[in-house]
C-alpha positions in Angstrom: -7.6 32.4 4.5 -7.7 31.5 8.0 -4.7 28.9 7.6 -2.7 31.7 5.7 -3.5 34.1 8.7 -2.0 31.5 11.1 1.0 30.8 9.1 1.9 34.4 8.6 1.4 35.2 12.5 3.5 32.1 13.4 6.3 33.4 11.0 6.1 36.8 12.5 6.5 35.2 16.2 9.2 33.2 14.8 11.1 36.3 13.3 10.6 38.1 16.6 12.3 35.6 18.7 15.2 35.4 16.4 15.7 39.0 16.7 15.5 38.9 20.4 18.3 35.9 20.4 20.6 38.1 18.0 20.2 41.3 20.2 21.0 39.2 23.4 24.0 37.7 21.3 25.8 41.0 20.7 24.8 42.7 23.7 25.8 40.3 26.3 27.0 42.9 29.1 23.3 44.5 29.0 21.5 42.6 32.1 18.0 41.7 31.1 15.4 43.4 33.3 13.7 40.8 35.7 10.1 39.8 34.2 7.1 38.2 35.5 6.7 34.8 34.3 5.1 35.0 30.9 1.1 33.9 30.3 0.2 31.7 27.5 -1.5 34.2 25.2 -4.4 32.8 23.4 -3.9 32.9 19.4 -5.7 35.7 17.7 -8.5 34.6 15.4 -8.6 36.1 11.9 -11.6 38.4 10.8 -13.3 35.9 8.9 -13.2 33.0 11.7 -14.6 35.5 14.2 -17.2 36.6 11.9 -18.4 33.2 11.1 -18.4 32.3 14.8 -20.4 34.8 16.0 -23.0 35.0 13.4 -25.3 32.0 13.0 -26.5 33.3 10.0 -22.8 33.4 8.6 -22.3 30.1 10.1 -25.2 28.7 8.3 -23.8 30.0 4.9 -20.3 28.7 5.6 -21.7 25.3 6.3 -23.9 25.6 3.2 -20.9 26.7 1.0 -18.9 23.5 2.4 -21.9 20.9 1.7 -22.3 22.5 -1.6 -18.6 22.0 -2.8 -19.3 18.3 -1.2 -16.8 18.5 1.8 -19.2 16.7 3.6 -20.8 14.6 1.2 -21.0 10.8 1.8 -18.2 10.3 -1.1 -16.0 12.9 0.4 -16.5 11.3 3.9 -16.0 7.9 2.5 -12.8 8.8 0.8 -11.2 10.7 3.8 -11.9 7.5 6.1 -10.7 5.2 3.6 -7.4 6.9 3.1 -6.5 6.3 7.1 -8.0 2.8 6.5 -5.7 2.2 3.5 -2.3 3.6 4.8 -2.6 2.3 8.3 -4.6 -0.9 8.1 -4.1 -2.3 4.6 -0.8 -1.0 3.1 1.1 -1.2 6.6 0.3 -5.0 7.0 3.0 -6.5 4.7 5.8 -4.9 6.8 4.1 -6.3 10.1 4.4 -10.0 9.0 7.4 -9.6 6.6 9.0 -13.1 7.8 6.0 -15.2 7.4 5.5 -13.9 3.6 9.1 -14.1 2.7 10.2 -17.0 4.3 7.2 -19.3 4.7 5.6 -18.5 1.6 8.8 -17.8 -0.4 7.9 -14.6 -1.8 10.7 -12.7 -2.7 11.2 -8.9 -1.7 9.9 -7.5 -4.8 7.4 -5.0 -5.5 5.4 -7.6 -7.1 5.3 -9.6 -3.8 4.4 -6.6 -1.8 1.4 -5.7 -4.3 0.0 -9.7 -4.2 0.1 -9.3 -0.2 -1.6 -5.9 -0.1 -3.9 -6.8 -2.6 -5.0 -9.8 -0.5 -5.8 -7.5 2.7 -7.6 -5.0 0.1 -10.0 -7.8 -0.4 -10.8 -8.8 3.1 -11.4 -5.0 4.1 -13.8 -4.7 0.9 -15.6 -7.5 1.9 -16.5 -5.8 5.2 -17.0 -2.4 3.5 -19.5 -3.8 1.3 -21.9 -4.2 4.0 -22.0 -0.5 5.0 -24.8 1.7 4.1 -22.6 3.7 2.0 -20.4 0.6 1.4 -20.0 1.6 -2.4 -18.7 4.7 -1.5 -16.1 3.2 1.0 -15.0 0.4 -1.3 -14.3 2.4 -4.3 -12.5 4.9 -2.5 -10.2 2.5 -0.8 -9.4 0.7 -4.5 -8.7 4.5 -5.6 -6.2 5.0 -2.9 -4.7 1.6 -3.6 -4.1 2.1 -7.3 -2.9 5.7 -6.8 -0.5 4.2 -4.4 0.4 1.4 -6.7 1.2 4.0 -9.6 3.3 6.1 -7.2 5.3 3.1 -6.4 5.9 1.9 -10.0 7.3 5.1 -11.0 9.6 5.1 -8.0 10.8 1.8 -9.5 10.6 2.4 -13.3 11.5 6.0 -13.1 13.7 6.3 -10.1 14.4 10.2 -9.3 18.3 11.3 -8.1 16.3 12.7 -4.8 13.2 10.0 -4.2 9.9 12.2 -3.7 7.5 11.7 -1.1 5.1 8.9 -1.6 1.7 8.5 -1.6 1.7 6.7 1.8 5.2 5.7 3.1 8.4 3.9 1.9 8.1 -0.1 2.4 11.0 -2.1 3.7 9.1 -5.2 2.6 10.4 -4.9 -1.1 13.7 -3.8 -2.6 13.7 -1.1 -5.5 16.4 -2.3 -7.6 16.7 1.0 -9.5 16.8 2.8 -6.4 19.8 5.7 -6.3 22.5 5.1 -4.2 24.7 7.9 -2.3 27.7 6.0 -3.6 26.9 5.8 -7.3 29.5 5.9 -9.9 29.2 8.1 -13.0 27.7 4.9 -15.1 25.1 4.2 -12.6 24.2 7.9 -12.4 23.8 7.9 -16.1 21.7 4.9 -15.8 19.6 6.4 -13.4 18.9 9.5 -15.8 18.0 7.2 -18.6 15.6 5.2 -16.3 14.4 8.4 -15.3 12.8 9.0 -18.7 11.0 5.5 -19.0 7.9 6.0 -21.0 4.5 6.4 -19.3 3.4 3.7 -21.8 5.3 1.2 -19.7 3.9 2.4 -16.6 0.4 2.2 -18.0 1.2 -1.3 -19.1 2.0 -2.4 -15.5 -1.1 -0.9 -14.2 -3.2 -2.6 -16.5 -1.7 -5.8 -15.4 -2.0 -5.2 -11.6 -5.8 -4.3 -12.5 -6.3 -7.8 -14.0 -4.5 -9.5 -11.0 -6.8 -7.3 -8.8 -9.6 -8.4 -10.4 -8.9 -12.1 -10.5 -8.0 -12.3 -6.8 -11.2 -10.6 -5.9 -13.5 -12.9 -7.8 -11.3 -16.0 -6.8 -11.6 -15.5 -3.2 -15.3 -14.1 -3.5 -16.0 -17.7 -5.1 -14.0 -19.3 -2.1 -15.8 -17.3 0.4 -19.4 -18.9 -0.9 -18.3 -22.6 -1.9 -15.7 -23.4 0.9 -12.3 -23.6 2.1 -11.2 -26.2 -0.5 -11.8 -23.4 -3.3 -10.4 -20.5 -1.2 -7.4 -22.8 -0.7 -7.1 -23.2 -4.5 -7.5 -19.4 -4.9 -4.7 -18.6 -2.3 -2.3 -21.5 -4.2 -2.9 -19.7 -7.5 -2.8 -15.9 -6.8 -0.8 -15.7 -3.9 1.7 -18.7 -4.0 2.1 -18.6 -7.8 0.3 -22.0 -8.5 3.8 -23.6 -8.0 3.8 -27.4 -8.7 0.8 -26.8 -11.1 2.6 -28.7 -14.1 3.9 -31.5 -11.8 7.1 -31.6 -9.0 10.4 -31.9 -10.4 12.6 -34.2 -8.6 16.4 -34.5 -8.5 17.7 -37.0 -11.3 20.3 -39.4 -9.5 21.5 -40.7 -12.9 21.8 -37.6 -14.9 25.4 -35.4 -13.9 24.1 -32.3 -15.9 24.3 -29.0 -13.8 21.9 -27.0 -15.8 19.1 -25.7 -13.5 15.7 -26.1 -14.5 13.3 -23.1 -14.5 9.5 -23.2 -14.8 6.6 -21.0 -13.8 3.0 -21.2 -14.0 1.3 -19.2 -16.7 -2.1 -17.3 -16.4 -3.9 -18.7 -19.3 -7.1 -16.1 -18.8 -5.7 -13.1 -20.6 -7.0 -9.9 -20.8 -6.2 -6.2 -21.9 -2.4 -6.9 -22.3 -1.7 -10.3 -23.2 -3.6 -12.3 -26.0 -3.6 -15.8 -25.1 -4.0 -16.8 -28.6 -0.6 -15.7 -29.6 1.4 -17.1 -26.4 3.7 -20.1 -26.9 2.5 -21.4 -23.3 5.8 -23.9 -23.5 8.1 -21.2 -24.1 6.5 -18.6 -21.8 6.8 -21.1 -18.6 10.5 -21.2 -18.9 10.6 -17.6 -19.5 11.8 -15.6 -16.1 9.4 -12.7 -15.7 11.4 -11.2 -12.7 8.3 -11.8 -10.4 10.8 -14.2 -8.5 7.6 -16.8 -7.9 8.4 -19.9 -9.6 8.5 -23.6 -9.3 10.9 -25.0 -6.6 14.1 -26.4 -8.2 14.2 -30.2 -8.1 16.7 -30.2 -5.1 13.9 -28.0 -3.3 11.2 -30.2 -3.8 11.0 -30.7 0.0 9.4 -27.3 0.3 6.2 -28.7 -1.5 5.4 -30.6 1.8 5.0 -27.6 3.9 2.2 -26.2 1.2 -1.0 -28.1 2.7 -0.2 -26.9 6.1 0.7 -23.3 4.7 -2.7 -22.9 2.6 -4.5 -24.3 6.0 -2.9 -21.4 7.8 -3.6 -18.9 5.2 -7.2 -20.0 4.6 -7.7 -19.9 8.4 -6.1 -16.3 8.7 -8.7 -15.1 6.0 -11.6 -16.8 7.8 -10.6 -15.7 11.3 -10.0 -12.0 10.2 -13.3 -11.7 8.2 -15.0 -12.9 11.5 -13.6 -10.6 13.5 -14.1 -7.3 11.0 -17.8 -8.8 10.9 -18.3 -8.5 14.9 -17.2 -4.6 14.7 -20.1 -2.2 14.2 -20.7 -0.2 11.4 -19.9 3.1 13.6 -16.4 1.5 14.4 -15.7 0.7 10.8 -16.6 4.3 9.4 -15.2 6.4 12.2 -13.7 4.4 15.1 -10.1 4.3 16.0 -8.3 2.3 13.1 -6.4 0.4 15.4 -9.5 -2.0 15.9 -9.4 -2.8 12.3 -5.8 -3.6 12.0 -4.9 -7.2 10.7 -2.8 -9.5 12.9 -0.4 -12.3 12.0 -1.1 -15.1 10.2 0.6 -17.4 12.5 -0.2 -16.4 15.9 2.6 -17.0 18.3 
């Protein structure tokens, strides 16, 4: 009611100014009378606002109602704070260090890459949130915001609209949406966009289950690395972030063969889950199938890129340890209500 009253008052004020401009436009010859400088007027409060502020009993009832509806409950406070942390601390991080993730880690500009990098920082922040007095609320709220944002972005990729809707958080330049409508679309491409816009929800649900498995797998493997040491953590980074490139061996160029056929091989997750039944998967065939993620073994002529992996994994593990120590030094009050800038992640390779 208070917000509605303020909105109506602003609209009336805007209409009054518009009317004054119109009168001055059509009556140019009429000289306006000299006026004294306008004094800033205090915005009039609604009846309800004045009543609540003037009566301690009414204020007590009002606060009691908000508490009754759960507005100031620990869960609601954690949900509001976690959204700020997710949007400004976690989801914004891939765009800050794009060059490292794309070039040094050779992650393509796909939504899968964005999810992997964001998921890594989700884990880093949840390690700190779990130690808060109400840590379970903050951790759950952060993950909820993460998956709401994921679903919103998946639908933008699989079900693009002619006029893109406002995202749950913001548009990211980290990845390219191959189905995004273009301003110079042809008739065929517009028809294709209409077909994509009718993509079944079953497909979205399947992708959400896949991302849920990836989130759980990365979290558990990094938790294990956090306890067992850097070697275990480096292995977790290699498997979950770098696609376990070279797991089946490194392919080198064959100087004898004149074949120009390019070899393709990727690592396959053998754990399985809700989406894939491992018993029914032909591993040898699946390893040579392009899943569209863009993460696969380097080609034989790119075998030298594996030489960068030891230093790369050392840099990422050092980054994880460094940021976890920094977050640990922040007080609980800073994490729960301080400026979010204090929690923002730095770059993997500091200049």
